C-alpha positions as CSV (number, residue, x, y, z in Angstrom):
1,X,80.7,80.1,-25.3
2,X,83.4,81.9,-23.2
3,X,81.3,81.7,-20.2
4,X,81.3,77.9,-20.5
5,X,84.9,77.7,-20.7
6,X,85.4,80.2,-17.8
7,X,83.1,78.4,-15.5
8,X,84.7,75.1,-16.3
9,X,88.1,76.5,-15.7
10,X,87.2,78.0,-12.3
11,X,85.3,74.9,-10.9
12,X,87.9,72.5,-12.2
13,X,90.7,74.7,-10.8
14,X,89.1,74.8,-7.4
15,X,88.5,71.0,-7.4
16,X,92.0,70.1,-8.5
17,X,93.5,72.7,-6.0
18,X,91.7,70.9,-3.2
19,X,92.8,67.7,-4.3
20,X,96.4,68.7,-4.7
21,X,96.4,70.3,-1.2
22,X,94.7,67.4,0.6
23,X,98.1,65.9,1.6
24,X,99.0,69.3,3.3
25,X,95.7,69.4,5.1
26,X,96.3,65.9,6.4
27,X,99.7,66.6,7.4
28,X,101.2,63.9,5.1
29,X,103.3,66.2,2.9
30,X,104.2,69.4,4.8
31,X,106.5,70.6,2.1
32,X,103.7,71.0,-0.3
33,X,103.7,74.5,-1.7
34,X,100.5,76.5,-2.2
35,X,101.9,78.2,-5.3
36,X,103.1,75.0,-6.9
37,X,99.6,73.3,-6.1
38,X,97.7,76.3,-7.6
39,X,99.8,76.4,-10.7
40,X,99.4,72.6,-11.3
41,X,95.6,72.9,-10.6
42,X,95.5,75.6,-13.1
43,X,97.1,73.5,-15.8
44,X,94.8,70.5,-15.1
45,X,91.8,72.8,-15.0
46,X,92.8,74.5,-18.4
47,X,93.0,71.0,-19.9
48,X,89.7,69.9,-18.6
49,X,88.0,73.3,-19.6
50,X,89.4,72.9,-23.0
51,X,87.9,69.4,-23.3
52,X,84.6,70.0,-21.7
53,X,84.2,73.4,-23.3
54,X,84.9,72.0,-26.8
55,X,82.5,69.2,-26.3
56,X,79.8,71.8,-25.2
57,X,80.4,73.9,-28.3
58,X,80.1,70.8,-30.6
59,X,77.0,69.4,-28.9
60,X,75.3,72.8,-28.8
61,X,75.9,73.5,-32.5
62,X,74.6,70.0,-33.3
63,X,71.6,70.6,-31.2
64,X,70.9,73.9,-32.8
65,X,71.0,72.7,-36.3
66,X,70.7,75.4,-39.0
67,X,68.9,77.9,-36.7
68,X,71.4,79.6,-34.4
69,X,69.4,82.5,-33.0
70,X,70.2,83.3,-29.4
71,X,72.8,82.1,-27.2
72,X,72.9,78.4,-28.1
73,X,75.9,77.8,-25.9
74,X,74.2,78.8,-22.5
75,X,73.0,76.1,-20.2
76,X,69.9,78.2,-19.5
77,X,67.7,78.5,-22.6
78,X,64.7,80.8,-23.0
79,X,62.3,81.2,-26.0
80,X,59.4,83.7,-26.4
81,X,56.9,83.8,-29.1
82,X,53.2,84.4,-29.8
83,X,50.4,82.3,-30.9
84,X,46.8,82.6,-32.2
85,X,45.7,79.4,-30.5
86,X,43.4,79.6,-27.3
87,X,45.3,79.7,-24.1
88,X,43.7,76.7,-22.7
89,X,44.8,74.6,-25.8
90,X,48.3,75.9,-25.6
91,X,48.4,75.0,-21.8
92,X,47.1,71.5,-22.4
93,X,49.5,71.0,-25.2
94,X,52.4,72.2,-23.3
95,X,51.5,69.9,-20.3
96,X,50.9,66.9,-22.5
97,X,54.2,67.4,-24.3
98,X,56.3,67.8,-21.0
99,X,54.6,64.8,-19.3
100,X,54.7,62.4,-22.4
101,X,57.5,63.3,-24.7
102,X,59.7,65.1,-22.3
103,X,59.1,62.6,-19.4
104,X,58.9,65.5,-16.9
105,X,57.3,65.5,-13.6
106,X,54.9,68.4,-13.0
107,X,55.7,70.5,-10.0
108,X,53.4,73.5,-10.5
109,X,50.3,73.6,-12.5
110,X,48.4,76.9,-12.7
111,X,45.9,77.0,-15.7
112,X,44.4,80.3,-14.6
113,X,47.8,82.1,-14.1
114,X,49.1,80.3,-17.2
115,X,52.2,78.8,-15.4
116,X,53.5,75.2,-15.8
117,X,56.7,74.1,-14.1
118,X,58.2,70.6,-14.4
119,X,61.4,68.8,-13.5
120,X,63.1,66.4,-15.9
121,X,64.5,63.1,-14.6
122,X,68.2,63.1,-13.6
123,X,70.7,62.1,-16.3
124,X,74.4,62.2,-16.8
125,X,74.5,65.3,-18.9
126,X,72.4,67.8,-17.1
127,X,71.6,66.2,-13.7
128,X,68.0,67.2,-14.5
129,X,66.4,70.5,-15.6
130,X,63.6,72.7,-14.5
131,X,61.2,73.7,-17.2
132,X,58.9,76.7,-16.9
133,X,56.2,77.5,-19.5
134,X,54.4,80.8,-18.9
135,X,51.3,82.0,-21.0
136,X,50.2,85.7,-21.1
137,X,47.9,87.8,-23.0
138,X,49.7,89.4,-25.9
139,X,46.8,91.5,-27.2
140,X,44.6,91.2,-30.3
141,X,43.4,87.7,-29.2
142,X,46.9,86.3,-29.2
143,X,48.7,84.4,-26.5
144,X,52.4,85.1,-25.5
145,X,54.5,82.2,-24.7
146,X,57.7,82.0,-22.6
147,X,59.6,78.8,-22.3
148,X,62.6,78.6,-19.9
149,X,64.7,75.5,-19.2
150,X,67.7,75.6,-16.9
151,X,69.7,73.0,-15.0
152,X,68.8,72.0,-11.5
153,X,72.4,72.5,-10.5
154,X,73.2,76.3,-11.0
155,X,76.9,75.9,-11.1
156,X,76.7,73.3,-14.1
157,X,79.2,74.6,-16.7
158,X,78.0,72.6,-19.7
159,X,74.7,70.7,-20.6
160,X,75.8,69.6,-24.2
161,X,72.8,71.2,-25.7
162,X,70.2,69.3,-23.6
163,X,68.2,72.4,-22.5
164,X,68.3,73.8,-26.0
165,X,66.8,70.5,-27.3
166,X,64.1,70.7,-24.6
167,X,63.1,74.4,-25.4
168,X,63.1,73.8,-29.2
169,X,61.0,70.6,-28.8
170,X,58.3,72.5,-26.8
171,X,58.5,75.4,-29.1
172,X,58.0,73.3,-32.2
173,X,55.2,71.3,-30.5
174,X,53.3,74.5,-29.5
175,X,53.8,76.1,-32.9
176,X,52.2,73.0,-34.6
177,X,49.2,73.6,-32.5
178,X,50.0,70.8,-29.9
179,X,49.2,68.0,-32.5
């Protein structure tokens, strides 16, 4: 949660600082002070960080529901669990869910290696996500599943629970046996 606020503050401060110093760079207002512009940008950045950070916290809590295991506020989400279902069935179920329900475009399909990578379409909240499903042998006839969803834009400060919803949706689908 703090990471979201800090990232938003840093990015918005830099953006506002550049905007406030633009007249100085263009030679329009040579009396513009760097310290004054930095202070104003910090105030504007703090206000924007408070608004976006609070919206991220509320949306992530809403997306998490009653289960709040893990870092629900992070824009990059990972879930790991085991299943007794055959690896081929889990791979097919993950691919079907991502292409149909998730509206994702498959970028890497490796059934032998147990790796599936997809990209979600661009949207206003996340600017798209990269989803990776990795299947591995967990021993005793079980299959280990690792689901990772992260934004395409690494500096994105908030996704408002979008990647959490994606990961939880895939996890629920695979735990139900891909039905």
